[in-house]
KELUM-906539 format. One record per residue (C-alpha): x, y, z; residue in one letter; residue number from 1. Coordinates in Angstrom, 3 decimals, padded with zeros to 6 digits. Layout:
// KELUM-906539
<atom><east>X</east><north>Y</north><up>Z</up><code>A</code><pos>NUM</pos></atom>
...
// end
This chain:
// KELUM-906539
<atom><east>-117.310</east><north>024.961</north><up>117.786</up><code>M</code><pos>1</pos></atom>
<atom><east>-117.477</east><north>022.895</north><up>114.375</up><code>L</code><pos>2</pos></atom>
<atom><east>-119.718</east><north>024.728</north><up>111.459</up><code>E</code><pos>3</pos></atom>
<atom><east>-121.883</east><north>022.664</north><up>109.093</up><code>M</code><pos>4</pos></atom>
<atom><east>-124.789</east><north>023.671</north><up>107.198</up><code>T</code><pos>5</pos></atom>
<atom><east>-128.285</east><north>022.175</north><up>107.931</up><code>A</code><pos>6</pos></atom>
<atom><east>-128.257</east><north>020.309</north><up>104.675</up><code>D</code><pos>7</pos></atom>
<atom><east>-124.824</east><north>018.668</north><up>105.240</up><code>D</code><pos>8</pos></atom>
<atom><east>-125.998</east><north>017.900</north><up>108.678</up><code>F</code><pos>9</pos></atom>
<atom><east>-129.110</east><north>016.154</north><up>107.696</up><code>E</code><pos>10</pos></atom>
<atom><east>-126.842</east><north>014.087</north><up>105.211</up><code>A</code><pos>11</pos></atom>
<atom><east>-124.616</east><north>013.225</north><up>107.938</up><code>L</code><pos>12</pos></atom>
<atom><east>-127.332</east><north>012.226</north><up>110.306</up><code>V</code><pos>13</pos></atom>
<atom><east>-128.993</east><north>010.130</north><up>107.562</up><code>G</code><pos>14</pos></atom>
<atom><east>-125.360</east><north>008.359</north><up>106.973</up><code>D</code><pos>15</pos></atom>
<atom><east>-125.240</east><north>007.622</north><up>110.706</up><code>E</code><pos>16</pos></atom>
<atom><east>-128.563</east><north>006.114</north><up>110.723</up><code>L</code><pos>17</pos></atom>
<atom><east>-128.064</east><north>003.860</north><up>107.663</up><code>D</code><pos>18</pos></atom>
<atom><east>-124.748</east><north>002.735</north><up>109.730</up><code>Q</code><pos>19</pos></atom>
<atom><east>-126.796</east><north>001.220</north><up>112.717</up><code>L</code><pos>20</pos></atom>
<atom><east>-127.810</east><north>-002.435</north><up>113.006</up><code>P</code><pos>21</pos></atom>
<atom><east>-130.610</east><north>-003.407</north><up>111.219</up><code>D</code><pos>22</pos></atom>
<atom><east>-131.845</east><north>-005.347</north><up>114.442</up><code>D</code><pos>23</pos></atom>
<atom><east>-131.498</east><north>-001.941</north><up>116.028</up><code>M</code><pos>24</pos></atom>
<atom><east>-133.807</east><north>-000.509</north><up>113.144</up><code>L</code><pos>25</pos></atom>
<atom><east>-136.146</east><north>-003.517</north><up>112.164</up><code>D</code><pos>26</pos></atom>
<atom><east>-138.158</east><north>-003.108</north><up>115.561</up><code>G</code><pos>27</pos></atom>
<atom><east>-138.916</east><north>000.630</north><up>115.437</up><code>L</code><pos>28</pos></atom>
<atom><east>-142.678</east><north>001.069</north><up>114.131</up><code>D</code><pos>29</pos></atom>
<atom><east>-144.283</east><north>004.453</north><up>113.239</up><code>N</code><pos>30</pos></atom>
<atom><east>-141.211</east><north>006.590</north><up>114.125</up><code>V</code><pos>31</pos></atom>
<atom><east>-139.634</east><north>009.448</north><up>112.341</up><code>V</code><pos>32</pos></atom>
<atom><east>-136.277</east><north>011.201</north><up>112.511</up><code>F</code><pos>33</pos></atom>
<atom><east>-136.077</east><north>014.752</north><up>112.646</up><code>V</code><pos>34</pos></atom>
<atom><east>-133.256</east><north>017.256</north><up>112.582</up><code>V</code><pos>35</pos></atom>
<atom><east>-133.923</east><north>020.806</north><up>114.392</up><code>D</code><pos>36</pos></atom>
<atom><east>-131.304</east><north>023.669</north><up>114.929</up><code>D</code><pos>37</pos></atom>
<atom><east>-132.162</east><north>023.679</north><up>118.730</up><code>R</code><pos>38</pos></atom>
<atom><east>-134.652</east><north>022.495</north><up>121.506</up><code>P</code><pos>39</pos></atom>
<atom><east>-137.709</east><north>024.888</north><up>121.729</up><code>E</code><pos>40</pos></atom>
<atom><east>-136.054</east><north>026.292</north><up>125.005</up><code>D</code><pos>41</pos></atom>
<atom><east>-133.262</east><north>027.508</north><up>122.749</up><code>G</code><pos>42</pos></atom>
<atom><east>-130.581</east><north>025.998</north><up>125.012</up><code>S</code><pos>43</pos></atom>
<atom><east>-127.271</east><north>023.824</north><up>123.796</up><code>L</code><pos>44</pos></atom>
<atom><east>-127.813</east><north>021.389</north><up>126.688</up><code>D</code><pos>45</pos></atom>
<atom><east>-129.811</east><north>018.693</north><up>125.116</up><code>L</code><pos>46</pos></atom>
<atom><east>-128.684</east><north>016.427</north><up>121.784</up><code>L</code><pos>47</pos></atom>
<atom><east>-131.297</east><north>014.672</north><up>121.364</up><code>G</code><pos>48</pos></atom>
<atom><east>-134.940</east><north>014.002</north><up>122.090</up><code>L</code><pos>49</pos></atom>
<atom><east>-137.210</east><north>010.787</north><up>121.775</up><code>Y</code><pos>50</pos></atom>
<atom><east>-141.022</east><north>011.996</north><up>122.092</up><code>D</code><pos>51</pos></atom>
<atom><east>-143.259</east><north>009.127</north><up>121.973</up><code>G</code><pos>52</pos></atom>
<atom><east>-144.436</east><north>006.140</north><up>124.144</up><code>V</code><pos>53</pos></atom>
<atom><east>-141.911</east><north>003.316</north><up>124.615</up><code>A</code><pos>54</pos></atom>
<atom><east>-142.782</east><north>000.181</north><up>123.145</up><code>V</code><pos>55</pos></atom>
<atom><east>-142.489</east><north>-001.383</north><up>126.967</up><code>T</code><pos>56</pos></atom>
<atom><east>-145.345</east><north>000.981</north><up>127.907</up><code>E</code><pos>57</pos></atom>
<atom><east>-147.883</east><north>000.492</north><up>124.935</up><code>R</code><pos>58</pos></atom>
<atom><east>-151.038</east><north>-000.700</north><up>125.687</up><code>G</code><pos>59</pos></atom>
<atom><east>-153.164</east><north>-001.282</north><up>122.275</up><code>Q</code><pos>60</pos></atom>
<atom><east>-151.210</east><north>000.376</north><up>119.503</up><code>Y</code><pos>61</pos></atom>
<atom><east>-152.560</east><north>000.671</north><up>115.904</up><code>G</code><pos>62</pos></atom>
<atom><east>-153.682</east><north>002.285</north><up>112.833</up><code>F</code><pos>63</pos></atom>
<atom><east>-153.904</east><north>006.204</north><up>112.904</up><code>G</code><pos>64</pos></atom>
<atom><east>-151.738</east><north>006.469</north><up>115.804</up><code>E</code><pos>65</pos></atom>
<atom><east>-149.390</east><north>009.940</north><up>115.393</up><code>M</code><pos>66</pos></atom>
<atom><east>-145.660</east><north>008.759</north><up>114.883</up><code>P</code><pos>67</pos></atom>
<atom><east>-142.982</east><north>008.997</north><up>117.493</up><code>D</code><pos>68</pos></atom>
<atom><east>-140.327</east><north>011.370</north><up>116.988</up><code>R</code><pos>69</pos></atom>
<atom><east>-136.468</east><north>011.152</north><up>117.332</up><code>I</code><pos>70</pos></atom>
<atom><east>-134.830</east><north>014.641</north><up>116.931</up><code>T</code><pos>71</pos></atom>
<atom><east>-131.543</east><north>015.354</north><up>116.647</up><code>L</code><pos>72</pos></atom>
<atom><east>-130.244</east><north>019.195</north><up>117.523</up><code>Y</code><pos>73</pos></atom>
<atom><east>-127.651</east><north>020.331</north><up>115.203</up><code>R</code><pos>74</pos></atom>
<atom><east>-126.425</east><north>023.326</north><up>117.101</up><code>E</code><pos>75</pos></atom>
<atom><east>-125.636</east><north>021.648</north><up>120.476</up><code>P</code><pos>76</pos></atom>
<atom><east>-123.871</east><north>018.728</north><up>118.570</up><code>L</code><pos>77</pos></atom>
<atom><east>-121.897</east><north>021.075</north><up>116.555</up><code>L</code><pos>78</pos></atom>
<atom><east>-121.189</east><north>022.904</north><up>119.679</up><code>A</code><pos>79</pos></atom>
<atom><east>-119.534</east><north>019.969</north><up>121.573</up><code>I</code><pos>80</pos></atom>
<atom><east>-117.517</east><north>018.624</north><up>118.469</up><code>C</code><pos>81</pos></atom>
<atom><east>-114.295</east><north>019.918</north><up>117.358</up><code>D</code><pos>82</pos></atom>
<atom><east>-114.400</east><north>017.827</north><up>113.879</up><code>D</code><pos>83</pos></atom>
<atom><east>-116.438</east><north>015.880</north><up>111.598</up><code>V</code><pos>84</pos></atom>
<atom><east>-115.398</east><north>012.375</north><up>112.894</up><code>E</code><pos>85</pos></atom>
<atom><east>-116.145</east><north>013.725</north><up>116.295</up><code>E</code><pos>86</pos></atom>
<atom><east>-119.752</east><north>014.831</north><up>115.383</up><code>L</code><pos>87</pos></atom>
<atom><east>-120.177</east><north>011.461</north><up>113.593</up><code>R</code><pos>88</pos></atom>
<atom><east>-119.461</east><north>009.600</north><up>116.680</up><code>D</code><pos>89</pos></atom>
<atom><east>-121.398</east><north>012.035</north><up>118.725</up><code>Q</code><pos>90</pos></atom>
<atom><east>-124.711</east><north>011.612</north><up>116.213</up><code>V</code><pos>91</pos></atom>
<atom><east>-124.221</east><north>007.956</north><up>116.379</up><code>H</code><pos>92</pos></atom>
<atom><east>-124.309</east><north>007.655</north><up>120.414</up><code>V</code><pos>93</pos></atom>
<atom><east>-127.199</east><north>010.285</north><up>120.239</up><code>T</code><pos>94</pos></atom>
<atom><east>-129.164</east><north>008.068</north><up>117.550</up><code>L</code><pos>95</pos></atom>
<atom><east>-128.569</east><north>005.086</north><up>119.986</up><code>V</code><pos>96</pos></atom>
<atom><east>-129.425</east><north>006.734</north><up>123.064</up><code>H</code><pos>97</pos></atom>
<atom><east>-132.543</east><north>008.022</north><up>121.484</up><code>E</code><pos>98</pos></atom>
<atom><east>-133.929</east><north>004.406</north><up>119.811</up><code>I</code><pos>99</pos></atom>
<atom><east>-133.006</east><north>002.993</north><up>123.176</up><code>A</code><pos>100</pos></atom>
<atom><east>-135.723</east><north>005.211</north><up>124.891</up><code>H</code><pos>101</pos></atom>
<atom><east>-138.019</east><north>003.923</north><up>122.550</up><code>Y</code><pos>102</pos></atom>
<atom><east>-137.347</east><north>000.301</north><up>123.505</up><code>Y</code><pos>103</pos></atom>
<atom><east>-138.120</east><north>001.319</north><up>126.894</up><code>G</code><pos>104</pos></atom>
<atom><east>-134.450</east><north>001.689</north><up>128.211</up><code>I</code><pos>105</pos></atom>
<atom><east>-133.908</east><north>004.733</north><up>130.850</up><code>D</code><pos>106</pos></atom>
<atom><east>-131.294</east><north>007.216</north><up>131.280</up><code>D</code><pos>107</pos></atom>
<atom><east>-129.871</east><north>005.330</north><up>134.272</up><code>E</code><pos>108</pos></atom>
<atom><east>-129.422</east><north>001.930</north><up>132.161</up><code>K</code><pos>109</pos></atom>
<atom><east>-128.261</east><north>003.848</north><up>129.158</up><code>L</code><pos>110</pos></atom>
<atom><east>-125.310</east><north>005.239</north><up>131.669</up><code>H</code><pos>111</pos></atom>
<atom><east>-124.825</east><north>001.949</north><up>133.018</up><code>E</code><pos>112</pos></atom>
<atom><east>-124.057</east><north>000.686</north><up>129.353</up><code>L</code><pos>113</pos></atom>
<atom><east>-121.787</east><north>003.598</north><up>128.365</up><code>G</code><pos>114</pos></atom>
<atom><east>-124.691</east><north>005.098</north><up>126.225</up><code>W</code><pos>115</pos></atom>
<atom><east>-125.348</east><north>007.874</north><up>128.157</up><code>G</code><pos>116</pos></atom>
// end
Protein backbone atom coordinates (compact mmCIF):
# COMPACT_ATOMS: atom_id res chain seq x y z
CA MET A 1 0.00 0.00 0.00
CA LEU A 2 1.25 3.42 -0.96
CA GLU A 3 1.49 5.97 1.85
CA MET A 4 0.78 9.67 1.44
CA THR A 5 -0.35 12.43 3.78
CA ALA A 6 -3.85 13.80 3.45
CA ASP A 7 -2.46 17.17 2.32
CA ASP A 8 -0.26 15.62 -0.36
CA PHE A 9 -3.13 13.46 -1.56
CA GLU A 10 -5.45 16.45 -1.79
CA ALA A 11 -2.81 18.34 -3.80
CA LEU A 12 -2.46 15.36 -6.16
CA VAL A 13 -6.24 15.27 -6.67
CA GLY A 14 -6.20 19.00 -7.43
CA ASP A 15 -3.41 18.48 -9.96
CA GLU A 16 -5.33 15.68 -11.66
CA LEU A 17 -8.49 17.77 -11.71
CA ASP A 18 -6.52 20.53 -13.45
CA GLN A 19 -5.42 18.01 -16.10
CA LEU A 20 -8.97 17.09 -17.12
CA PRO A 21 -10.26 18.53 -20.39
CA ASP A 22 -12.00 21.90 -20.11
CA ASP A 23 -15.08 20.62 -21.95
CA MET A 24 -15.54 17.98 -19.24
CA LEU A 25 -15.37 20.56 -16.45
CA ASP A 26 -17.09 23.51 -18.12
CA GLY A 27 -20.52 21.87 -17.87
CA LEU A 28 -20.27 21.25 -14.13
CA ASP A 29 -22.65 23.46 -12.21
CA ASN A 30 -22.86 23.63 -8.42
CA VAL A 31 -20.48 20.72 -7.79
CA VAL A 32 -17.86 20.48 -5.06
CA PHE A 33 -14.94 18.07 -4.95
CA VAL A 34 -14.11 16.55 -1.58
CA VAL A 35 -11.41 14.22 -0.30
CA ASP A 36 -12.18 11.90 2.63
CA ASP A 37 -10.09 9.14 4.16
CA ARG A 38 -12.72 6.41 3.77
CA PRO A 39 -16.40 5.94 2.99
CA GLU A 40 -18.80 6.18 5.95
CA ASP A 41 -18.90 2.38 6.33
CA GLY A 42 -15.11 2.35 6.80
CA SER A 43 -14.52 -0.03 3.90
CA LEU A 44 -11.77 0.13 1.31
CA ASP A 45 -14.11 -0.97 -1.49
CA LEU A 46 -15.23 2.42 -2.77
CA LEU A 47 -12.78 4.75 -4.53
CA GLY A 48 -15.12 7.64 -5.20
CA LEU A 49 -18.73 8.72 -4.97
CA TYR A 50 -21.02 11.12 -6.81
CA ASP A 51 -23.75 12.40 -4.51
CA GLY A 52 -26.29 14.47 -6.37
CA VAL A 53 -28.83 14.50 -9.15
CA ALA A 54 -27.49 13.92 -12.64
CA VAL A 55 -28.19 16.69 -15.14
CA THR A 56 -30.22 14.21 -17.20
CA GLU A 57 -32.61 13.72 -14.26
CA ARG A 58 -32.96 17.28 -13.03
CA GLY A 59 -36.19 19.13 -13.33
CA GLN A 60 -36.06 22.76 -12.39
CA TYR A 61 -32.72 23.51 -10.77
CA GLY A 62 -31.85 26.89 -9.52
CA PHE A 63 -30.59 29.23 -6.88
CA GLY A 64 -30.27 27.87 -3.37
CA GLU A 65 -29.69 24.23 -4.25
CA MET A 66 -27.11 22.40 -2.16
CA PRO A 67 -24.11 21.51 -4.32
CA ASP A 68 -23.61 18.04 -5.68
CA ARG A 69 -20.54 16.34 -4.22
CA ILE A 70 -17.85 14.27 -5.82
CA THR A 71 -15.81 12.55 -3.13
CA LEU A 72 -12.53 10.72 -3.60
CA TYR A 73 -11.47 8.33 -0.84
CA ARG A 74 -7.78 8.53 0.00
CA GLU A 75 -7.18 5.23 1.82
CA PRO A 76 -8.95 2.97 -0.72
CA LEU A 77 -7.09 4.66 -3.58
CA LEU A 78 -3.75 4.33 -1.79
CA ALA A 79 -4.51 0.68 -0.98
CA ILE A 80 -4.72 -0.31 -4.66
CA CYS A 81 -1.65 1.59 -5.86
CA ASP A 82 2.04 0.68 -5.70
CA ASP A 83 3.49 4.05 -6.67
CA VAL A 84 2.59 7.69 -7.24
CA GLU A 85 2.24 7.30 -11.01
CA GLU A 86 -0.30 4.50 -10.58
CA LEU A 87 -2.11 6.65 -8.00
CA ARG A 88 -2.27 9.56 -10.45
CA ASP A 89 -3.75 7.26 -13.09
CA GLN A 90 -6.33 5.84 -10.67
CA VAL A 91 -7.32 9.28 -9.35
CA HIS A 92 -7.76 10.43 -12.97
CA VAL A 93 -9.99 7.44 -13.78
CA THR A 94 -11.99 7.93 -10.58
CA LEU A 95 -12.54 11.63 -11.30
CA VAL A 96 -13.72 10.89 -14.84
CA HIS A 97 -15.98 8.10 -13.53
CA GLU A 98 -17.66 10.31 -10.92
CA ILE A 99 -17.98 13.31 -13.25
CA ALA A 100 -19.62 10.99 -15.78
CA HIS A 101 -22.29 10.18 -13.17
CA TYR A 102 -23.00 13.93 -12.94
CA TYR A 103 -23.66 13.86 -16.70
CA GLY A 104 -26.01 10.89 -16.29
CA ILE A 105 -23.71 8.10 -17.50
CA ASP A 106 -24.32 4.95 -15.44
CA ASP A 107 -21.81 2.30 -14.33
CA GLU A 108 -22.78 -0.12 -17.10
CA LYS A 109 -22.04 2.43 -19.83
CA LEU A 110 -18.82 3.50 -18.07
CA HIS A 111 -17.63 -0.12 -18.06
CA GLU A 112 -18.43 -0.38 -21.77
CA LEU A 113 -16.36 2.76 -22.37
CA GLY A 114 -13.45 1.46 -20.28
CA TRP A 115 -13.91 3.88 -17.36
CA GLY A 116 -15.49 1.39 -14.95
